[in-house]
N, C-alpha and C positions, 0 to 999 in steps of 0.2 A: 219288438219286431218292426222293421221299416215299413212305412205305409204311404199311401197316396189318397187324396180326397177328391171326390167328384161331386160338385154341387149341381143340382138340377133345379133351375129356377121355375117360378110359376109360369103358367101359360101353355102347358101341354094340353092335348085335346081330351075330350070327354071320356072316350073309352079307356085311355091310358089311366085317367084319374080313377075310373071305376076299378081297373085292375089293381092299381096301387092301394086304393081304399080297401078292396077285398083282401089283399095280401096282409095289410096291417090289422084288419079285423080278425083275420085268421090267427095272426100272431098273438093278439090279445087273448083270444079264446084258448089257444094252445097253452098259454101261460097259466090259465086258471083251471083248465081241465086236467084230469088225471091221465096217465099214460095210455089207458085203454082208449079213451076218446081221441087222443092225439094220433094214434095209429090209423084212425079212419080219415084223418084230414090229409089231403094231398098237397102239403105245402111245397114239396119239390116241384110238382107240376105247375103250381102258381108262379114260382120263381122262374121256371123255364119259360113260361109265357111272357113274363115281364122282360127277361133277358132277350127273348126273340124280338120284342118290340123295341128294345133299345139298340141292338146291334144288327147290322145287315146280314153278316155271315152266320154260319152254323156256330152254335155255342156248346161247348162241352163242360159239364159240371161234375165235380167230385161230390163230396158229402155236403148235404144241406141240413142245417139244424138251427134251433133257437138257442139264444144265449141271453138269458135274463128277459126282462119285460120289454126291452126296447131295441133288441138287436137280433138280426138274422145273419148267420154266417154261411158263406158259400166257399168251399175249398176247391183248389185246383181248377180255376176258371180258365178256359182257352177259347178264344174267338178266332174262327177261321176266316179266310178271304172268301167272299161269296163267289168269286170267279175261279178259285182254286181251293178246294176243300183240304188239300194237303199242306197249304201254306198258312202258318199261324201269324195273325197280325198282332194279337195281344194275349199275353198270359199273365195270370195273377195267382200267387200262392194262396191268397185268402182275400175274399171280398166280404166286408161287413156292412150291412145296411142298418143304419141307426135312424130312429124316428122318435118323435115326442108324442106320448099318449094324450097329453092335454090338447095339443094341436090337432091330433087325429079326431078327437071328439068335436072340436070346434070347427074343423074344416073337412067333414066327412065327404062332402061333395067335391072337394078340392084337395084330395088326400095327399098329393105330392108335396103340399106345403107342410105336411107333418114330417117329411124326411129332413133330418138335420144334416146328414152327410152319408156319403158312400165311401168307405175306406178301402183302398187298394193296397195290399201289403205285398212288397217285392214284385211290383209289376215289371213286365218287359214288353217293350213296344218295338216291333220290327218295321222300319220305314224304308221304303224304296220308291224311286221315281219310275213310272212306267214309260214305255216307248213314246206314248202320246204326250209325255210331259206332266201327267197327273200323278198325285201322290196315291200310293196304294192305301194309305190310312184314310183317304177320303171316303173309302167304302167301309170304314169301321162302324160309325154310328149311322142310324137312319136319319135322313134329313127331314126332320119334322118342322112344319111351319104352322104357326097359329096367326090367323089374320094377316097372312103374307109375310110374317117375321120368322126368320130361321131360329130354331132352338139353339141357345148358347149354353154349352157345358164348360165348367171350369174344373180342371184337375189340379189339385194341390199335391204335387208329387214329393215323396220323401224316399230317398234311396232307390229311385226308379232307374231303369236302364232302357235306353233307346239305341237301337242298332241301325245306323245309316249305311245301307248297302249300295254298292255300285257307284260310289263317288269317284270323281276324276282328279283326286288330289295326289295320287301316287302313293298314298299311304294305306291302300286297301280299304276294306269295310271299316267304318269308324264306330266304335262303341262309345256312347255318351251316358254318363251317370247324371241324373237330373233330380234336383231338389228345388221345389218352388211351384209357382203358378203356371199352368199350361192350359189355356182356354181353347176350346174347340168350337168353331163356328163354321158349320158346313165343311169345306175343304181347308179352312184356315186354322193353323195352330199359332197361338199367340203366347209369347213368353213375356211376362211382366217384369219379374226380377227373380231369376232362377240361378241356383248354383250348378254350374256345369263341371263335370269331371270328364275331360277329354284329353287325349294325347298324354296320359299320365300326369295331368295337371289340373288345378282347380281354377275355375273362372266364375265370374258373375255375369250372367247373360240376360239380354232383353232383345225383343224383336219379334219377327213373325216368320212363319213358313206357310206359303200359300200357293196352292195349285202347282206344286213342283218348284216354286221359287223360294229362296231363303233371303232374309234380311235380318241378320243378327249382329249384335255388338257384344263381344266378350272382353272382359277386363280381369286381369289377374296381377297379383303381386307376390313377391317371394317365390317366383317360379324357377324351376330347375330347367335351364335352357338345354342342358344335355339331353334330357328326356324328350323334349319337344323336337330337337334337331334330329334325334335318332329315328323319328317317324317318317322322315322325308328323304327321298333319294339324293337330293342335292346337298344335304348337310349331314348325312349319316356317317361320313368318314371324318367328321370333325367333332371332337368331344369338348363341349363348353362347360367349364366348371365355374359356377357362380350363380347367384340369385338375381332375378330380374323382374322388372315390371313390364307388362305387355298389354296392349290393347289391339284387338282384332275385329275387323268388320267383314262379315261374310255376306256377299250379295250376289244374286243371280240364280240360275238353275242349280238345283242341288247336285245334279250329276256333273256340272261344270261350274262350280261357284268361283267367284273372284274374292280373294282374301287380301285385304289391306291391313298391314300390321305395323305397329310401332313397338320397339323394344328398347329398354334402357337398363344398363347393368353397371354396377360399381364393383371394383375389385374382383377380378376373375382370372381365368386362364383359358387359353385355347390350346388343345392338345391334338396331335395327329398320330394316332396309334400305328398307322401303316408306315410311318417314318420314324421308327424307333422311339415313339412317344415324344417326339420333338414338341416342346411346349413354349408358349409365349405368355408372359404376364400381361394383364389388361388392367389399367387403372380406371378406365371408364369406356363404356361402349354404348352407342346410341345408333339405332338404325330404323329405316322406314322401308318396308318391303311390300311387294304385290305378288301374289301367287295366283296364276291363271293358267288353266289348261296344262298343268304340270310344268309350267315355266315360272321360275322364281326371278322376279325383277327386283334388283337392289336399287331402290330409288335413291337412298343415301345411307351409307354406313360410315360412321365416324368412330375411330378407336384411338384412345389416348394411352400412351405408355411412357411414363416419365416425361421427358422433354419431347418425345416423339409423338407424331400424330399421323394416322393413316385414314385416308378417305377412299371410298370405292363406290362406283356406280356401274350398273350393267345387268346382265342376265346370266342365269344358270339353268340349263334345260334338264329334262328328266333323266338323261344319261350322265349328268354331272358335268357336261361340257360348259366351260365358263367363257364369258367375254366381258371382262370387268375393266373399266378405266380406273387406274390407281394413281393417287397422289399421296406421297409420304414426305414428311419433313422431320429432319433430325433423327433419322433411323440409325441406331447403333448397329453397324454391319457385323462386327465380331460378336456382339451379344445376341443378335437374332439369327445370324447365319454362321454358326460356329465352325462349319467346315472351311470357311475362308481364313480362319486363323492360321491353318497350316501353310498358307500362301503369303503370310505377312500382310494381309489386307485388313485394314481397320479404318475407323472414322465414322462420323455422323453424316449421313447422306440425305440429300433431297432427291426424290425420285418421282418421275412421272412416266406412265406407260400403260400397257395393256397386259392383263393377266388372262391367259387362255389355258387350254388343256383341261385337266380334271384335278381334283384334290390329290388323287393318287399319282398323277403325272402332270404337275403344273408347268407352265411355260410363261415366262415374262419377257417382254420386249419394251424397252423404253430408254429414257435418258436419265442421267444422274449428275449431281454436283456434290462434291465433298470439300469441306474446308478443314485443313489441319488433320490429315490422316496419314496412313502409311500404305505403300504398295511394294510388295516384295521387300519389306523391312526398310524401305526408303521413306523417310519422313518428308512431307511436302506441305505447301500452303494451300494448294488448290488443285482440284481434279475435275475435269468435265469430260463427258463422253456418252456414247450410246452403249447400251448393255443388253445382252440376251442371257437369260438364266433359266435352266431347267435342272432336273436331277442329275444330269450327266455332264453338262458343260457350262462354263461361264464364257460368253462371247463378248469380245471387246471391239468396238469400232469407233474410230475418231477420238480416242482418249488423248487428252492433253494434260500432262502433269507439270505444274509449275513449282519449282523449288528455288528460292532466291531469284537469280536471274536466268536460271536454266529452264528449258522446256523439253519435256520428254513426251514424244508421241508414240502411242502403243496401239497395235491392232493384233487380232488373233483370238485364240481361245485357250482356256485351261480346262482340262478334263478331270472329272471326279471319279474315275474308275477305281477298281481295286488297286491298280498301280497308276497314280496320277500322272498325267502327261500334259505337255504344253506345246503350243504352236504359236509363238509370239514374234512380232517384229517391233523392234524398238529403234526409234529415230531420235537422235540427240541434237539439240540446237543450243549451243552454249552450255552443254552439260559439263559434268565433272567426272573425271575418271574415278575418283574416290566414291562417288555416288553409285556408279555402276558396280564397283567391287562390293559395296555394301549390299546392293540388291541381290547379287549372286552369292553373297556370304563368302567372298574370297578375301582373306586378309592379305595385306601387302602395302608397302610404303610407296604408292604411286599416286601422284596428284597431277592436276592440270585440266585445262579446258578440253572438252571432248565434243566433237561433231562427227556425225556419220550414222551408219545403220548397223544394227546387230539383229541377228535372227537366231531364235532358240526353238528347237523342236525335239520331241521325244519324251519318253517316260522319265520320271524322277529317278535319279541315280544313273541314268544312261543318256544324258542330254547331249544332243549335238548342237553345235553353234557355228555360225559363220558371220563375218562382218567386214566392213570397210569403214575405217575410222580415221579421223585426223585430230591430232592433239597440238595444243599450243601452250607455251609457258609451263612446261612440264618439269617434273622432277621424279626420279626414281632413287630412293634412298638419298645419297649425297650428290648424285649426278644430275645437274640441271641441264635442260635442253630447250631450245627455242620452239621447236615443233617436231612433230613425228606423225607418220602415217603407216597404216598397215592394212593389207588385205589377207585374211586368214580364214581357216576353217578348223573346227575342233570336233572330233568324232566321239561317239559314245564309248569307244575303247580308249579314250584319252589320247588319241593320236592327233597331233597338231601339224597343220601344214600352213606355213607362212609363204604366200605366193610372192609378196613384195612388201618390204618394210623399209622405211626411211626415217632417219632422225637427223635433224639439223642442229648443230651446236658449234660454238667457236667459229662461226663463219664458214663451216664446212658441212659435209654430209657423211653420214654413216649409213650404208645400204646393207641389208641382210635379207636372207631368204633360206628356206630349208624345210625339213619335215622330221617327224619323230620316227626313229628306227624301231626295229623289232624288239630291241632290249629296253625300250622306253626312253632312250636318250634323244633329245631334240638336237639335230646337227644343223648348224647354220653356216652358210658362207657369208663372210663379213668383208666389207670393203670400206675403208676410211679415206675420205678424199678432202684434202685442203682444210684440215681441221687445225686450229691453233692448239698446240700441245699443252699449254698451260690451262686450257679450258676442258681438256679431256682428262678425267680424274685419274685414270690408270697411267697416264703419261706425265702427270703434273710434276713428279719428282725428277723427270728427265728433260723438262722443258728447256733448261739452259743449254742442252746439248743440240738443240735444233734451231734452225734459223726461222722462227715463227711458226709456219704451217708444216703439216706432215701428211703423207699419204701412206696407208698401210693396207694389207689384205691378209686374210687368213681364214681360219675356221673356229667355231665355238661349239662346245658340247654343253647342253643345258639339262639339268635335272632339278628335282626338288619342287618348291612352290614359290609363289611370288613373295611370301613372307619369309621363307627360308630357302633362298635360291642356292643352287650349286652350279657354278659355271667354270669351265676350263677353256681357255682361249689361247690360241697361238697366232701372233701377228708379226708380219715382216714388213720392213720398209720397202715401198715400191721404188723410191728414189733415194740415193745416198745423200745424207746431210753433211755439212762441212765438218761436224764433229762426231758423227755417228754413222759411219759407213757400215752397210749390211747389218744393221742392228735388228734384233728380234726380241719379242716380248712373250713370255709365258705368264698367263694371268690365271689365277685361281680365286674364285669368289665363293665363300661359304658364309651364308647369312649376310652379315654386315662386315665380315672380315675380307680384305682384299690383299692378296699376295702377288707381287709382280717380280719375276725373276728372283724369287726367293726372299724378297724383301716385303715385310708386312707394312703396308702403307699406313694403316691406322696406327700401328705402334710407332712408326717413325714420326707421324704428325703429333702424337701425344708427347713424344720425347722432345721434339723441336719446339 
């Protein structure tokens, strides 16, 4: 059975010595007398007298009996608070008083020296700090003084339990299992080297508790951080899997102690049950913390994950509200924020900023730098910008993406709702048309330098866009052009409106504008001005019929996609040429096949 020991040193006053001596003499007599004589001896009354001289408050005893020649057993001992007879300070399942018969004979006038130990089996001690800052347990023992010295009692506790009530740790009343030495000197409790069982964890403790103040050092190894974190409001929404070493110093008033802690863990995981059990592996974790008045101060938190390293400093209050300065290096975005994969965002990022909100509703604001990543499936060499991230949106500000000699500036946000949505503005400086098509996942044989602004807004699958762009050194399929510009809008219903479009080629200009009709056909008004015929692909086979340059006008009907276009166009000469008066052209483009006035240009070129 679990037990505790209380040693009573020499030096108690004379009348207590007489009581103890009388008690022990009675014990000896009881062991040699028969049962009839024992019945006349009031050993219970003697024990009650001794207990009353040891404790300040009322004492309740269960059964009292002898056990052998050197033991007296007291069952169900309860010591009440002298200021409140309904409040129990100490309860013991069984108290055993052991003594030496030889020393009793030798020290009859100093009988307490014959006591070898007082055994407390399964003791429970209720500890509370009063409004005046004093310990309630300071009223447990009588404050005996011999020649001006306070009596010093040592409790060697085994499987004992101490309940600390009314603490301000945010974890409620704290139950402590205690094994080891607990010395009582007046109002002071001293721990020399005790095993502490607290917060579902095992520690080795030393220190003191004096007049309402605590100064303890707890050390533990192979600790389950998940159990400890679950006890505090700041960390109860994070599940830490892994074994750790921890050292804690508790100092100050027990009602409002200050805890300074060091934690070190190898190979673990951080899980967030409220976020679909999102988990992050941890190769190493080291942290220094201060817990004061329900405020958790993160002095330093260092987490290593492969090549990545996270550092945090700041505070978390009792409601879980965070204000943490975060620095991270080489963070795998796609690996740690998997919801970004759907947006084609990846790379290893360096991040610096502030994490606020709560674990359930986090909010990050800061700056990031990524080398060799992707954005909307566009591979790049470098990305810099400011970022805001919560559970609902990714906000981008001042993003600059560099790919080769191109710069793409992006601002706006991406929503993470049931139906993802975007609101982005993309500015291109020396960009590439093929890059933009790759970002939008639009296949098509269009290349060239691109400058200008593109805006995208709306939910996925019903995106609206508008833009004003300028291209140089371009090519669409086999048609090269020096430059081109367009101002356009694209609706969620796939309706396109080109307000103004211009292409320069062959020393001339092709102007076009129009909009999508109700049947889905894009109708364009086309005007060709002063273009060299041999530079215009659809007129190349008729170039010898013109005197250099040509002017035409007409309409075009466009369907299909950029990769598989379908175009039907009718053009007429605005001015008669010497060899081709009133000439007209009917053009049909299907994919890469071009038919002009019934002649397949691709077939003719292959034949020639």
